[in-house]
Structures are given as C-alpha cells and as structure tokens.
C-alpha positions in Angstrom: -26.8 -45.0 42.3 -27.4 -43.2 45.7 -28.9 -39.9 46.1 -27.1 -36.9 47.6 -29.1 -37.1 50.7 -28.3 -40.8 51.1 -24.6 -40.3 50.6 -24.4 -37.3 52.9 -26.3 -38.9 55.7 -24.6 -42.3 55.8 -22.7 -42.6 59.1 -23.7 -39.1 60.3 -20.7 -37.2 59.0 -19.3 -34.0 60.6 -19.2 -31.0 58.3 -17.5 -27.6 58.8 -19.3 -24.9 56.9 -16.6 -22.3 56.3 -18.1 -18.9 55.4 -21.5 -19.9 56.9 -23.0 -16.4 57.0 -26.4 -16.7 58.6 -26.2 -20.4 58.8 -28.7 -21.4 56.1 -26.6 -24.2 54.5 -25.6 -25.5 57.9 -29.2 -25.5 59.0 -30.3 -27.5 55.9 -27.4 -29.9 56.2 -28.2 -30.6 59.9 -31.8 -31.4 58.8 -30.3 -34.2 56.6 -28.7 -35.7 59.7 -25.2 -34.3 59.7 -23.3 -32.7 62.6 -22.5 -29.2 61.4 -20.1 -26.5 62.7 -20.3 -23.1 61.1 -17.4 -20.7 60.9 -17.5 -17.1 59.5 -15.3 -14.0 59.4 -18.2 -11.8 60.5 -18.9 -11.9 64.3 -22.4 -10.3 63.6 -23.4 -13.1 61.2 -22.0 -15.8 63.6 -24.1 -14.3 66.5 -27.2 -14.1 64.2 -26.7 -17.7 63.2 -26.2 -18.8 66.8 -29.4 -17.0 67.9 -31.7 -18.0 65.0 -30.7 -21.6 64.2 -31.1 -24.9 66.0 -29.4 -25.3 69.4 -27.6 -28.4 68.0 -25.6 -26.3 65.6 -22.4 -24.5 66.5 -21.3 -21.2 65.0 -18.0 -19.4 65.5 -16.4 -16.2 64.3 -12.9 -17.0 63.2 -11.6 -13.6 64.3 -13.0 -14.1 67.8 -11.0 -17.3 68.0 -7.8 -15.7 66.9 -8.3 -12.8 69.3 -8.9 -15.2 72.2 -5.8 -17.2 71.2 -3.7 -14.1 71.0 -4.8 -12.9 74.4 -4.0 -16.3 75.9 -0.5 -16.3 74.4 0.1 -12.8 75.7 -1.1 -13.7 79.2 1.0 -16.9 79.5 4.1 -15.7 77.5 
C-alpha cells in the first residue's frame, strides 16, 4: 500500500486548489512535488497568497478573470 505522499507525487501531477484562500494547502502540496494553481473568489486573498508564497505557485482571483474576459468581449464585440 502506498502512502498519500507517494501517490500524490508520482508523475508530478498538476492540482488546481479552488478556494485556496491564503494558499496554505497549495503551498504544502507544492512541497510534496506537485504543480499547483490556486484560485479564489477574494482578490485580497489571491494577492496575499501571490506575495507570501513560493514564486513557483500561481494564484488567481476568479472574479478578476471574469472581469478581464468581459472587458475583452466588450472591446472586440
């Protein structure tokens, strides 16, 4: 039987941490060797996570993505 760490880290999987908050889980998962992207509704928490976690982690605010998409659609409509 494999441990959780062994099963998570086999083949360096990519994980999307939805509702990542300050990025604590994303940070711990990346320490296990995974590629992690964090997504949260709060722009403040996404900015905090981006500024206080590893440079190899990516954090996004989902509302910022929607706002950008909406602006692009309006611009090119």
